[in-house]
C-alpha positions, 0 to 999 in steps of 0.5 A: 522534492519529497512531498509528505502526504497526510493519512488517516492511518498515517501518511507517505512520503512520494520522494519521486514521481515522474512519468516512469515510475512512482517510489514512496516512504509508507508509514503506518500507524499501529493498529492502523489499515490502508483500504482493502483496495487494487489496481487497474493498471498500477502494479508495484514492490514493497519492501519491509525497513521497521515495524511488522505489518501483516498484508492480506493479498488477493492469492491467484484462486481468488483466496485472500492469504495473511503475510506477516511482514518484518524488516528486510521482506518483499511481495509484488502487488499485481494489478487487478489483486485485494490487497491490504496493507495493517500496522502490526506495529508502528512500520515504515515499507518503500513502496516502487510502483508504476506511475498510477497515483490516481489508480486505486479502487476502494473495497471496503475502508475503515474510514469511510472512503469506498470508490475509485480514487482520485487523491 
């Protein structure tokens, strides 16, 4: 019962959408990036399975840090923490999270999608 959702930067495969958790496989095309965003409630963890990406992630002091993630590496992103994923090369990762699928506040977006998401 998975659903492929096309995105301007690649696609996501929503393979588990429940009232308790959310599971996705996310594919980022080489050189593309997701929006700089945060979530009000959503708590997520990423596990890279293919390629390489840079995760820009806000630290405890409010400063952005870049982490190069390659297969087998994971990171947790807690609610309220600004972040962005960038495809250094074509990459795929699992995202498991709490179920708030539309909880996205976009701060910057190269595709013109700033604002709060409803999709």
